[in-house]
C-alpha positions in Angstrom: 65.0 82.0 18.7 62.3 85.2 18.7 63.2 88.1 20.5 60.1 87.6 23.0 61.5 84.2 24.0 64.7 85.6 24.8 63.0 88.0 27.4 61.3 85.4 28.9 64.5 83.3 29.4 66.0 85.8 31.1 63.1 86.0 33.8 62.4 82.4 34.1 63.3 80.6 37.7 64.0 77.4 36.2 64.2 75.1 33.2 64.0 71.5 32.6 66.8 69.5 31.4 65.7 69.2 27.4 64.6 73.0 27.6 68.3 74.0 29.2 70.1 71.8 27.0 68.6 73.4 24.1 69.5 76.9 24.8 73.0 76.1 25.6 73.6 73.5 22.8 74.7 70.9 25.7 74.3 67.3 25.6 72.0 65.6 27.9 74.8 63.5 29.5 76.9 66.8 29.8 74.1 68.5 31.6 73.9 65.8 34.2 77.8 65.8 34.5 77.6 69.5 35.3 74.9 69.1 37.7 76.9 66.1 39.1 79.8 68.5 39.6 78.2 71.3 41.1 78.4 73.6 38.2 74.6 73.8 38.0 72.1 74.6 40.6 69.1 72.1 40.4 66.0 70.8 42.7 64.3 67.6 42.4 60.6 68.2 42.2 59.1 64.7 42.0 60.8 62.4 39.4 61.8 65.9 37.3 64.9 68.3 37.8 64.6 71.8 37.6 67.8 73.7 36.7 68.0 76.9 38.5 71.3 78.0 36.9 70.4 80.3 33.8 71.7 79.2 30.6 73.2 82.7 30.2 75.1 82.7 33.3 76.5 79.2 32.8 77.7 80.2 29.2 79.3 83.5 30.7 80.9 81.3 33.4 82.9 79.3 30.8 84.3 82.4 29.3 85.8 83.4 32.9 87.6 79.8 33.0 
């Protein structure tokens, strides 16, 4: 990942599922399980889901568990 992409990631408001999964190295099915368990905040926009929980925030939460 380029440095400018990392900066953009910190300022994004939402991620589509494939983008979020790529940034966290989490599978699509695990991502859906996390949304079902309310560990990720997400909204539905039409037929798409937008994840509002930043990947870095989610990964930091794993350290605290």
